[in-house]
C-alpha positions in Angstrom: 80.6 159.5 74.5 83.6 158.5 72.4 84.9 154.9 72.2 87.9 155.6 74.4 85.8 156.9 77.2 83.3 154.0 76.8 86.2 151.6 77.0 87.6 153.3 80.2 84.2 153.4 82.0 82.9 150.0 81.0 86.1 148.0 81.2 85.5 146.6 77.6 88.5 147.3 75.4 88.1 149.4 72.3 89.1 146.4 70.2 86.2 144.3 71.7 83.8 147.2 71.2 84.7 147.2 67.5 84.3 143.4 67.4 80.8 143.7 68.9 80.0 146.3 66.2 81.2 144.1 63.4 79.1 141.3 64.8 76.0 143.5 64.9 75.7 143.3 68.7 76.0 147.0 69.4 76.4 150.0 67.1 77.1 153.6 68.2 74.1 155.7 67.7 76.0 158.6 66.1 79.1 160.1 64.7 80.9 163.2 65.6 81.6 165.9 63.0 85.1 164.3 62.6 83.5 160.9 62.0 84.4 159.3 65.4 82.0 156.8 66.9 79.7 158.4 69.5 77.8 156.1 72.0 74.5 157.2 73.5 73.4 156.1 77.0 71.2 153.3 75.5 74.3 152.0 73.6 76.3 151.9 76.9 73.5 150.1 78.7 73.4 147.4 75.9 77.2 146.9 76.3 76.7 146.2 80.0 73.9 143.8 79.2 76.2 142.0 76.7 78.9 141.7 79.4 76.4 140.4 81.9 75.2 137.7 79.6 78.8 136.8 78.7 79.5 136.0 82.4 76.8 133.2 82.1 78.8 131.6 79.3 76.5 132.6 76.4 78.0 132.9 73.0 77.8 136.2 71.1 75.2 134.7 68.8 73.1 133.6 71.8 73.5 137.0 73.4 72.2 138.6 70.2 69.1 136.4 70.2 68.5 137.1 73.9 68.7 140.9 73.3 66.9 141.2 69.9 64.4 138.4 69.6 61.2 139.2 71.6 60.1 135.6 71.4 63.3 134.2 72.8 62.9 132.6 76.3 65.9 131.9 78.6 64.7 128.6 80.2 65.9 126.1 77.5 69.2 128.0 77.0 69.9 128.2 80.8 69.2 124.5 81.2 71.6 123.8 78.4 74.2 126.0 80.0 73.8 124.2 83.3 74.3 120.9 81.5 77.4 122.1 79.7 78.8 123.6 82.9 78.3 120.4 84.8 80.1 118.5 82.1 83.0 120.9 82.1 83.3 120.8 85.9 83.2 117.0 85.8 86.0 116.9 83.2 88.1 119.5 85.1 87.6 117.6 88.4 88.7 114.3 86.7 91.8 116.1 85.4 92.5 117.6 88.8 92.1 114.2 90.5 94.5 112.6 88.0 97.1 115.3 88.5 96.8 115.0 92.3 97.3 111.2 92.1 100.4 111.7 90.0 101.7 114.4 92.4 101.1 112.1 95.4 103.2 109.4 93.8 106.1 111.9 93.8 107.6 111.0 90.4 111.2 112.1 89.9 111.2 112.0 86.1 108.9 112.1 83.1 109.2 108.3 82.6 107.7 107.8 86.0 104.9 110.3 85.1 104.2 108.3 82.0 104.1 105.0 83.9 101.7 106.5 86.4 99.4 107.8 83.7 99.4 104.4 82.0 98.5 102.7 85.3 95.8 105.2 86.1 94.2 104.7 82.7 94.3 100.9 83.2 92.7 101.2 86.6 89.9 103.2 85.0 89.3 100.7 82.2 85.9 99.3 81.6 87.6 95.9 81.2 87.7 94.0 84.5 90.7 92.0 83.2 92.6 95.2 82.4 91.9 96.6 85.9 93.0 93.4 87.6 96.3 93.2 85.6 96.9 96.9 86.5 96.3 96.2 90.2 98.7 93.2 90.2 101.4 95.2 88.3 101.1 98.2 90.6 103.1 96.3 93.2 106.1 96.7 91.0 105.5 100.4 90.3 108.0 102.9 91.7 106.6 104.9 93.2 103.3 103.2 94.0 100.3 105.4 93.3 98.6 104.6 96.7 95.8 107.2 96.4 94.8 105.8 93.0 94.7 102.2 94.4 92.6 103.2 97.4 90.2 105.1 95.2 90.0 102.1 92.9 89.4 99.5 95.6 86.6 101.7 97.2 84.7 101.8 93.9 85.4 98.3 92.6 82.5 95.9 92.5 84.1 93.0 90.6 85.3 90.5 93.3 88.5 89.4 91.5 89.6 92.9 90.8 88.8 94.0 94.3 90.9 91.1 95.6 93.9 92.1 93.5 93.6 95.7 94.6 93.5 94.7 98.3 96.6 92.5 97.7 98.4 95.4 96.1 97.5 97.8 98.9 98.6 95.3 101.6 102.1 95.7 100.0 101.9 99.5 99.4 103.3 100.6 102.8 102.6 103.6 104.9 99.6 105.9 104.4 97.2 103.2 103.2 95.2 102.8 106.5 94.6 106.6 106.9 93.3 106.8 103.3 91.1 103.7 103.8 89.7 105.1 107.1 88.3 108.0 105.1 86.2 105.5 103.3 84.7 104.3 106.6 82.9 107.7 106.8 81.4 107.4 103.3 77.6 107.8 103.1 77.6 104.7 100.8 77.4 101.4 102.6 79.2 99.5 99.9 82.2 101.9 100.1 82.3 101.5 103.9 82.4 97.7 103.6 85.1 97.8 101.0 87.2 100.1 103.2 87.0 97.8 106.2 87.6 94.7 104.1 90.7 96.2 102.8 91.9 97.3 106.2 91.4 93.7 107.4 93.8 92.4 104.8 96.7 94.6 105.9 98.0 92.5 108.8 101.6 93.9 108.8 100.7 97.5 109.1 100.1 98.7 112.8 98.0 101.6 111.5 95.5 99.2 110.1 95.0 97.5 113.4 94.4 100.9 115.1 91.8 101.8 112.5 90.1 98.4 112.9 89.9 98.9 116.7 88.3 102.2 116.1 85.8 100.5 113.7 84.5 98.3 116.5 82.5 101.4 117.6 81.4 102.3 114.1 77.6 102.9 113.7 77.4 100.5 110.7 77.1 96.9 112.0 78.6 95.6 108.8 81.8 97.6 109.4 81.9 96.5 113.1 81.5 92.9 112.0 84.3 92.9 109.5 86.6 94.7 112.1 85.7 92.2 114.8 86.3 89.1 112.6 89.7 90.5 111.5 90.8 91.5 115.0 89.5 88.4 116.7 91.4 86.2 114.2 94.5 88.0 115.4 93.8 87.2 119.0 92.4 90.5 120.1 89.8 89.9 122.9 88.4 93.4 122.4 86.4 92.0 119.5 84.4 89.6 121.7 81.3 91.7 122.4 80.9 92.6 118.7 81.3 88.9 117.8 78.6 87.9 120.2 76.3 90.6 118.8 76.9 89.1 115.3 75.8 85.6 116.6 72.6 87.2 118.1 71.9 89.1 114.9 72.6 86.1 112.6 75.0 88.2 110.6 78.1 86.1 109.6 77.2 84.2 112.8 79.1 81.1 111.8 82.3 83.0 111.2 81.8 84.9 114.4 81.3 81.7 116.4 84.4 80.2 114.8 86.5 83.2 115.8 85.0 83.1 119.4 86.2 79.5 119.6 89.7 80.6 118.6 89.8 83.3 121.2 88.5 80.9 123.8 91.9 79.2 123.7 92.7 81.5 126.7 90.9 80.2 129.8 90.0 83.7 131.1 88.7 84.7 127.7 86.8 81.5 127.4 84.9 82.1 130.7 84.2 85.7 129.6 82.8 84.5 126.2 80.7 81.9 127.9 79.3 84.5 130.4 78.4 86.9 127.6 76.7 84.1 125.6 74.8 83.0 128.7 73.7 86.6 129.5 72.3 87.1 126.1 70.4 83.8 126.3 68.9 84.9 129.6 67.5 88.2 128.2 63.8 88.1 127.7 64.0 89.9 124.4 66.3 87.3 122.7 64.2 85.6 120.1 64.2 81.9 119.5 66.5 81.8 116.4 69.1 83.9 118.2 68.9 81.6 121.3 69.5 78.7 119.0 72.6 80.3 117.5 73.9 81.3 120.9 73.5 77.8 122.2 75.4 76.4 119.2 78.2 79.0 119.7 78.7 77.6 123.2 79.8 74.3 121.6 83.2 75.8 120.7 83.8 77.4 124.1 85.7 75.1 126.6 85.6 75.4 130.4 83.3 75.0 133.3 81.4 78.2 132.7 80.3 77.1 129.2 79.4 73.6 130.6 77.2 75.1 133.3 75.4 77.2 130.8 74.8 74.2 128.6 73.4 72.2 131.6 71.0 75.0 132.3 70.0 75.2 128.7 69.3 71.4 128.6 66.2 72.2 130.7 65.2 75.2 128.7 61.6 75.8 127.9 62.4 76.0 124.2 62.6 72.4 123.1 65.0 73.1 120.2 67.4 74.9 122.6 67.1 72.1 125.2 67.8 69.4 122.6 70.8 71.2 121.2 72.3 71.8 124.6 71.8 68.2 125.6 73.5 67.0 122.4 76.4 69.4 123.0 76.8 68.1 126.6 77.0 64.6 125.3 79.8 65.6 122.9 81.7 67.3 125.7 81.3 64.2 127.9 82.5 61.9 125.2 85.4 64.2 124.4 84.4 64.7 120.8 83.3 68.4 120.9 84.9 70.4 118.2 86.1 67.4 116.3 
């Protein structure tokens, strides 16, 4: 078969076939009387083998070894190709992410593109100080690269840098809560916590409050806790059950009790809180440390319902609970509770 026919059937150009020949990969087995290259079936099969190995990313030299060296084994080479491919994918993914972030910022000119690139590079710096300065300066960026800031805050472990990023996002405007909400679904606990902490520091954005209310039903108790503390501090009584759970569990229980006392400024809410605390105290499965925290939490709850609960607790079989309740009743009687 002549070279033109081989090229047509194999899809390999005549020029590439000549290149393979010059490299020593494949040589036509014969020549016609006129001196034209003539490929035998074995030559054509080798061409297909070459093309198959090229699809794996092998170089021509590696292909030659694979086809001609009987002692050549593929395992090490394939492992190396896997490593190289992963590195290439990682680099391409990083480039794609950077391009998407710049596109999301919707720059109108190349100067804005250059500013966005500089900011992104600073946010990715190994220096915490550089990242912090970038976060603080991002508030003056026009447009603000919101996606980049969200990605940065969800991955930031340095407290000062994370605080600067949350500050910047609180001023970044629309779209931030929805992006942060995606972080709440992360399989990484630290990312979920950073997402809810950042949502908690966006008080002026209605969308943030909506996401925090949704977070009260989140399966992660840490996420629920941060959401409850933020919403409770804003006067939202829907956070009360989660705050009581936090007191029982001993997770940020002091903060939870403080927020409950703030919410108890409303008489109806105060009675509701006192009832929930008393109900948890009455449960047989509530352990002694939790009963002690619940009793102490009643100290910040005004009203007759809380007082009745403390009277009952002053006769509790748990001496520590009884003594705490008795002491709190004395404070209430003297008018010094909460001072």
